[in-house]
C-alpha positions as CSV (number, residue, x, y, z in Angstrom):
1,M,0.0,0.0,0.0
2,E,1.3,3.4,-1.0
3,R,1.7,5.8,1.9
4,P,0.3,9.4,1.5
5,T,2.8,12.2,1.4
6,Y,2.8,15.0,4.0
7,G,1.1,17.4,1.5
8,E,-1.6,14.9,0.8
9,L,-2.2,14.4,4.6
10,L,-2.5,18.1,5.0
11,K,-5.1,18.2,2.3
12,L,-7.1,15.5,3.9
13,M,-6.8,17.2,7.3
14,W,-8.0,20.5,5.9
15,F,-10.9,18.7,4.1
16,L,-12.1,17.2,7.4
17,V,-11.3,20.1,9.8
18,W,-13.0,22.9,7.9
19,R,-16.1,20.9,7.2
20,H,-16.5,19.9,10.9
21,V,-16.0,23.5,12.0
22,V,-18.4,25.0,9.6
23,I,-21.1,22.4,10.2
24,L,-20.6,22.4,14.0
25,V,-20.9,26.2,14.1
26,F,-24.1,25.9,12.0
27,V,-25.7,23.3,14.1
28,S,-24.7,25.1,17.3
29,M,-26.2,28.3,16.1
30,T,-29.4,26.7,14.8
31,I,-30.0,24.6,17.9
32,G,-28.5,26.9,20.5
33,W,-30.0,30.2,19.3
34,T,-33.2,29.2,17.8
35,L,-34.6,27.0,20.7
36,P,-34.7,29.8,23.2
37,V,-36.3,32.1,20.6
38,I,-38.9,29.5,19.6
39,F,-39.8,28.8,23.2
40,N,-39.4,32.4,24.4
41,T,-37.2,31.4,27.4
42,T,-33.6,31.4,28.6
43,I,-31.6,28.2,29.0
44,S,-30.4,27.2,32.4
45,D,-26.9,26.0,33.0
46,S,-28.0,22.3,33.3
47,S,-30.1,22.6,30.1
48,Q,-27.1,24.2,28.4
49,Y,-25.0,21.1,29.1
50,L,-27.8,18.8,27.7
51,L,-28.0,21.0,24.6
52,E,-24.2,20.8,24.0
53,I,-24.3,17.0,24.5
54,S,-27.1,16.8,22.0
55,I,-25.2,19.0,19.5
56,Y,-22.0,16.9,19.8
57,G,-24.1,13.7,19.5
58,A,-25.6,15.0,16.3
59,L,-22.1,15.9,15.1
60,F,-20.6,12.5,15.9
61,F,-23.4,10.2,14.8
62,G,-25.1,12.2,12.0
63,I,-22.7,14.6,10.5
64,T,-19.3,12.9,10.7
65,P,-20.4,9.8,8.8
66,F,-21.7,12.2,6.1
67,I,-18.4,14.1,5.9
68,L,-16.4,10.8,5.7
69,K,-18.7,9.6,2.9
70,T,-18.0,12.7,0.9
71,L,-14.3,12.2,1.6
72,F,-14.3,9.0,-0.5
73,Q,-16.3,10.7,-3.3
74,K,-14.0,13.7,-3.7
75,E,-11.1,13.8,-6.2
76,F,-8.2,15.7,-4.8
77,Q,-5.6,17.2,-6.9
78,G,-3.5,14.2,-7.9
79,F,-5.1,11.6,-5.7
80,Q,-8.3,10.1,-4.4
81,V,-9.1,8.4,-1.1
82,I,-10.3,4.8,-1.7
83,F,-11.9,2.5,0.9
84,Q,-10.8,-1.1,0.5
85,R,-11.8,-4.0,2.7
86,T,-8.9,-6.5,3.5
87,H,-11.4,-9.5,3.7
88,E,-15.0,-10.2,2.9
89,T,-17.1,-10.9,6.0
90,S,-20.2,-12.3,4.2
91,K,-20.0,-15.7,2.7
92,N,-20.9,-16.5,-0.9
93,P,-24.3,-18.2,-0.9
94,A,-23.5,-20.2,-4.1
95,A,-20.5,-21.9,-2.4
């Protein structure tokens, strides 16, 4: 297996980081700012922690898999990330 160069690793890191930051800021603003406005109330400290956990849960379980899926579809300048399994887990039904 060919190892990526340092420049290619930086491109991959930048791809992941800026998407995570932009989407996390958007989700935080959407949930954190609109909920108090919709319900016309302020958020207590304990509710703030639950809200942050919910935001990070949405990021980890919903947004990160989407970002990783797009990573495998993007063609970078000079290379592309390919997902390859080392072995097949399902058995051939014809065998």
